[in-house]
LOKE-953414 format. One line per 8 residues: number of its first residue (from 1); their letters; for each residue z, y, x of C-alpha. Coordinates in pm, 1 decimal. Each point is the difference from the previous one (the first is absolute). Layout:
BEGIN
NUM) A) Z Y X ~ ...
This chain:
BEGIN
1) XXXXXXXX) -7778.2 6317.7 -5852.9 ~ 120.3 -244.0 268.2 ~ -197.5 -286.5 -152.8 ~ -311.8 219.9 -18.6 ~ 36.6 112.3 362.2 ~ 37.6 -360.6 114.8 ~ -287.5 -134.3 -207.9 ~ -236.2 283.0 94.2
9) XXXXXXXX) 98.6 -61.9 363.9 ~ 112.4 354.3 75.3 ~ 133.7 125.4 332.0 ~ 329.8 184.8 17.8 ~ 216.8 -217.3 -227.4 ~ 357.6 109.7 72.1 ~ 299.6 -226.4 -63.4 ~ 375.0 17.8 63.2
17) XXXXXXXX) 189.7 -323.3 65.0 ~ 367.0 -79.0 -67.2 ~ 226.5 -303.3 -16.2 ~ 211.0 -65.7 -311.4 ~ 379.9 27.7 41.0 ~ 199.5 -292.2 138.3 ~ 137.0 -253.1 -250.1 ~ 351.8 59.1 138.5
25) XXXXXXXX) 9.0 341.5 -172.0 ~ 179.9 44.4 -331.1 ~ -196.8 107.3 -308.3 ~ 144.3 348.0 34.0 ~ -108.3 23.9 364.6 ~ -350.8 -119.5 -88.3 ~ -23.1 269.0 -268.8 ~ 88.9 266.4 260.4
33) XXXXXXXX) -258.6 -134.4 248.2 ~ -264.8 -19.6 -273.1 ~ 65.0 361.4 -103.9 ~ -52.1 110.1 361.1 ~ -323.2 -201.7 13.9 ~ -127.3 155.3 -324.2 ~ 96.0 354.4 109.8 ~ -168.0 -35.8 338.5
41) XXXXXXXX) -315.3 -186.6 -104.1 ~ -70.8 212.2 -308.6 ~ -45.6 299.1 233.0 ~ -258.3 -177.4 218.1 ~ -372.2 44.3 -58.3 ~ -95.0 -366.5 45.6 ~ -232.0 -253.3 -161.8 ~ 253.7 -280.7 -17.5
49) XXXXXXXX) 345.3 -131.7 88.3 ~ 27.7 -325.3 197.5 ~ 303.1 -219.7 -72.2 ~ 59.4 -272.3 258.4 ~ 118.6 -355.7 -59.9 ~ 212.6 -57.6 311.1 ~ 16.8 -345.8 160.8 ~ 244.1 -122.7 264.3
57) XXXXXXXX) -266.3 -106.2 256.3 ~ 265.2 -147.0 233.9 ~ -192.8 -328.6 23.8 ~ -302.5 190.0 134.9 ~ 159.8 44.8 343.5 ~ 283.1 -132.9 216.8 ~ 105.2 352.1 93.6 ~ 317.3 133.9 -159.1
65) XXXXXXXX) -53.5 238.9 -290.7 ~ 115.1 351.2 111.3 ~ 125.7 80.6 -351.6 ~ 151.4 -256.5 -240.0 ~ -215.6 -101.8 -296.6 ~ 138.9 112.9 -335.9 ~ -193.9 -95.5 -311.1 ~ -147.4 284.9 -205.1
73) XXXXXXXX) -60.3 29.2 -372.7 ~ -314.6 -147.7 -149.8 ~ -251.5 289.3 37.2 ~ -150.7 -54.9 -346.9 ~ 339.9 4.0 -167.5 ~ 110.2 304.9 200.0 ~ -318.7 183.2 -94.9 ~ 24.5 -89.3 -369.3
81) XXXXXXXX) 373.3 45.9 -50.2 ~ 91.9 286.6 232.0 ~ -317.3 201.8 69.5 ~ -125.9 31.4 -357.7 ~ 14.3 382.2 19.3 ~ -245.0 1.1 289.4 ~ -363.2 49.0 -106.1 ~ -147.7 -98.5 336.2
89) XXXXXXXX) -215.1 -319.4 -4.2 ~ 166.9 -295.1 176.1 ~ -122.9 -259.9 247.4 ~ 248.5 -285.2 -11.7 ~ 14.8 -254.7 281.3 ~ 52.8 -361.7 -107.8 ~ 122.3 -263.5 247.9 ~ -183.0 -277.8 -183.6
97) XXXXXXXX) 187.1 -286.8 162.7 ~ 316.1 96.5 -190.0 ~ -163.7 -96.0 -330.8 ~ -81.8 -324.8 -171.2 ~ -346.7 -18.2 -149.7 ~ 151.1 42.1 -347.9 ~ 204.1 310.2 89.3 ~ -289.7 162.1 183.1
105) XXXXXXXX) -228.8 -64.5 -296.4 ~ 258.2 156.6 -233.7 ~ 15.0 311.9 220.2 ~ -379.7 22.9 5.4 ~ 1.6 -14.4 -380.5 ~ 239.3 297.6 -1.0 ~ -238.6 202.0 220.1 ~ -260.5 -3.5 -279.1
113) XXXXXXXX) 210.3 252.7 -192.8 ~ -60.6 280.0 251.9 ~ -227.5 63.8 295.1 ~ 225.3 -137.0 271.6 ~ -100.7 5.6 366.3 ~ 132.2 -269.8 229.6 ~ -18.7 -140.0 351.9 ~ 60.7 -373.0 37.4
121) XXXXXXXX) 193.0 -101.1 313.3 ~ -20.1 -350.2 145.5 ~ 240.8 -190.0 221.8 ~ 149.3 186.3 296.9 ~ -44.3 -316.0 212.3 ~ -137.1 -354.4 -19.2 ~ 359.6 -129.9 -14.8 ~ 79.7 189.9 -319.9
129) XXXXXXXX) 20.8 -220.0 -310.4 ~ -189.5 143.4 -295.6 ~ -38.1 -95.3 -363.6 ~ -356.6 130.8 -15.0 ~ -241.1 108.1 272.0 ~ -189.8 326.3 27.0 ~ -321.7 -184.8 -88.1 ~ 160.5 -141.6 -314.8
137) XXXXXXXX) 129.6 346.3 -93.8 ~ -352.0 144.0 28.7 ~ -133.3 -280.0 -218.7 ~ 267.7 57.4 -266.9 ~ -72.8 373.1 2.1 ~ -368.4 -63.3 -71.2 ~ 87.4 -242.0 -281.3 ~ 276.2 198.6 -170.6
145) XXXXXXXX) -77.8 371.1 60.3 ~ -312.6 64.5 201.7 ~ 28.5 373.6 -78.1 ~ 317.6 28.8 210.6 ~ -81.1 250.1 276.1 ~ 83.8 -216.9 297.7 ~ 43.2 92.8 363.5 ~ 49.7 -198.7 317.4
153) XXXXXXXX) 180.1 43.2 330.6 ~ -190.6 40.5 324.7 ~ 143.0 10.3 352.9 ~ -233.9 178.8 243.7 ~ 201.8 -110.3 307.2 ~ -72.7 -363.5 -89.0 ~ -368.4 78.8 53.7 ~ 46.4 50.6 376.4
161) XXXXXXXX) 124.7 -360.0 31.3 ~ -204.4 -191.3 -257.2 ~ -298.2 236.0 -36.6 ~ -49.0 -98.3 -364.7 ~ 213.2 240.5 -203.2 ~ -313.5 156.2 -151.7 ~ -115.0 -346.1 -113.3 ~ 342.7 -66.5 -153.7
169) XXXXXXXX) -32.4 328.4 -190.6 ~ -340.8 -91.1 -141.4 ~ 127.9 -346.9 -95.3 ~ 282.0 169.2 -195.4 ~ -252.1 234.7 -162.4 ~ -180.7 -314.2 -120.5 ~ 337.9 -109.1 -144.0 ~ 3.8 328.8 -202.5
177) XXXXXXXX) 190.3 238.6 231.6 ~ -121.6 356.7 -60.3 ~ 185.6 189.3 275.3 ~ 215.6 -73.1 304.5 ~ 324.9 146.0 126.6 ~ 65.1 -54.1 369.5 ~ 317.9 -86.0 178.5 ~ 148.7 308.6 166.9
185) XXXXXXXX) -241.1 127.6 266.6 ~ 111.4 101.8 349.0 ~ -292.9 -158.7 187.2 ~ -287.1 244.8 -48.6 ~ -250.5 -192.6 211.4 ~ 51.1 -322.9 -196.5 ~ -47.2 186.1 -329.1 ~ -325.7 159.6 118.8
193) XXXXXXXX) -141.1 -331.2 124.4 ~ 82.6 -157.9 -336.7 ~ -170.1 284.4 -190.9 ~ -305.8 -22.1 222.1 ~ -40.0 -374.6 -57.9 ~ 71.3 44.1 -372.1 ~ -287.6 250.9 -31.3 ~ -232.1 -210.3 215.8
201) XXXXXXXX) 62.7 -317.1 -202.1 ~ -54.6 194.4 -323.2 ~ -337.5 127.6 119.6 ~ -118.7 -332.4 143.1 ~ 99.3 -196.8 -311.1 ~ -85.7 260.4 -263.0 ~ 358.1 8.9 -132.1 ~ 178.1 303.2 -145.6
209) XXXXXXXX) 307.2 130.5 179.1 ~ 317.2 62.3 -201.0 ~ 272.2 254.7 89.4 ~ 211.6 -68.2 308.6 ~ 334.7 178.2 -39.5 ~ 184.3 43.6 329.2 ~ 379.1 -8.8 -7.7 ~ 192.9 255.8 205.5
217) XXXXXXXX) 374.3 -26.7 59.5 ~ 222.0 264.8 159.8 ~ 238.1 -163.5 248.9 ~ 343.7 155.6 40.3 ~ 164.2 -192.2 285.7 ~ -45.1 -248.9 283.9 ~ 162.6 -268.8 -216.9 ~ -248.5 63.5 -281.9
225) XXXXXXXX) -276.2 -25.2 260.5 ~ 135.7 -342.6 103.4 ~ 9.0 -105.9 -365.3 ~ -361.8 106.0 -49.9 ~ -98.2 -212.9 298.4 ~ 203.8 -290.4 -142.9 ~ -200.7 32.4 -322.6 ~ -315.9 -58.2 203.7
233) XXXXXXXX) -117.0 361.2 22.7 ~ -183.6 43.8 329.8 ~ 122.9 304.6 191.2 ~ -178.7 32.1 336.3 ~ 239.7 10.6 294.5 ~ -101.4 351.5 108.2 ~ 54.1 127.8 -353.3 ~ 341.7 -162.1 -26.9
241) XXXXXXXX) 105.6 165.6 326.0 ~ -139.1 335.3 -114.1 ~ 197.6 -22.2 -324.2 ~ 324.2 -96.7 174.5 ~ -39.5 272.7 263.4 ~ -99.1 271.0 -248.1 ~ 353.2 118.4 -70.3 ~ -76.0 -12.5 -373.9
249) XXXXXXXX) -153.1 -332.7 -108.2 ~ -31.9 106.0 -363.0 ~ -188.5 321.0 74.0 ~ -227.8 -172.6 252.2 ~ -74.6 -291.8 -234.3 ~ -105.1 243.3 -274.4 ~ -223.4 188.5 244.9 ~ -163.6 -324.0 117.7
257) XXXXXXXX) -43.1 -135.4 -353.4 ~ -173.3 320.4 -106.7 ~ -230.0 -16.8 303.6 ~ -77.9 -368.8 -61.6 ~ -91.8 57.2 -361.9 ~ -224.9 296.5 76.2 ~ -192.6 -208.5 254.1 ~ -26.6 -297.8 -235.5
265) XXXXXXXX) -105.7 211.2 -296.9 ~ -281.5 170.9 193.1 ~ -94.6 -328.7 172.2 ~ -24.0 -175.8 -337.8 ~ -189.0 283.1 -166.9 ~ -274.1 -12.4 265.2 ~ -49.0 -368.1 -82.8 ~ 10.5 38.4 -377.1
273) XXXXXXXX) 339.6 -170.5 -32.0 ~ 231.1 127.5 -278.3 ~ 324.3 60.9 192.3 ~ 331.8 92.3 -161.5 ~ 364.0 29.2 101.2 ~ 333.3 -149.2 -105.4 ~ 304.2 183.2 138.9 ~ 305.5 -224.2 2.7
281) XXXXXXXX) 350.3 123.6 -68.6 ~ 215.6 -306.7 54.8 ~ 296.0 165.5 176.9 ~ 314.9 127.8 -169.3 ~ 74.4 289.1 238.4 ~ -88.1 339.3 -151.8 ~ -162.0 113.3 325.0 ~ -245.5 -292.0 -8.5
289) XXXXXXXX) -69.3 41.6 -372.0 ~ -79.0 369.4 56.7 ~ -225.0 -96.7 292.0 ~ -196.6 -236.8 -225.4 ~ -63.6 282.5 -249.6 ~ -106.1 233.9 283.1 ~ -238.1 -266.4 132.4 ~ -143.3 -53.9 -348.6
297) XXXXXXXX) -73.4 371.8 -31.3 ~ -165.6 5.8 343.7 ~ -218.1 -297.9 -96.6 ~ -100.6 177.6 -319.7 ~ -117.9 297.7 207.5 ~ -203.6 -227.8 225.8 ~ -174.0 -156.2 -301.2 ~ -71.2 342.5 -152.1
305) XXX) -126.9 147.6 328.6 ~ -245.0 -288.1 42.7 ~ -142.0 -16.5 -353.2
């Protein structure tokens, strides 16, 4: 169903994103975490589960990382070994620079056995040393398994500075990307400007638009807010102050995320853009996990109310 929705360019695709457990955990601890993931996700009415491939990103900025980087399990291995009881389709992120050409080709061969969905991630910065580039990964995908349902990353905030994010998206579509998942969105204006230019370019160049899936992330504390900014997520100053002064950052971030998505969904629909949503649950606190499920349910209502 997920593949069909992507390839028929449907609006309202709903995803839930998680990070695999940290490598420091014992096998027994990973089993416990995986059981919790399976129990929680099996109850969600979603089109797909996103599994992130976390990179350090420390060489992207000189600013100190608010939280220490701890390597996580390979998302493909975690999915295959620990989440086998989960029937939900997967979208697995792949940080392509971690692979040699031979290893990446071998993984692509494996994807022929089932309809895998993936998002290829390039270097976090120009300083990062990579075995293969994003362009080379796209080329290998077309050679080895062109049927792989491939997505790309788009960053709407980047559009306000470089004004070419829509062109980058169409270039990736030409490289066989069939959908895009955004970085977490807290800058509504930037996202709307990007969508507007995306639709305009499509019309002027007679190109089909593919689904744009906006990522929403509940934020549980001022420190998490600082970490999101460190990751490059643009949070307007007024919004940051509103969140910190709200008395309950988590509750306010969920309210704002819901409002943002409703505006973006209606805005996209008017322009014929298939818009979807990916709700991230990357925290370990129960309160934040519960908030992500609540937000997912609210997003589902928005999609249904605007069918």
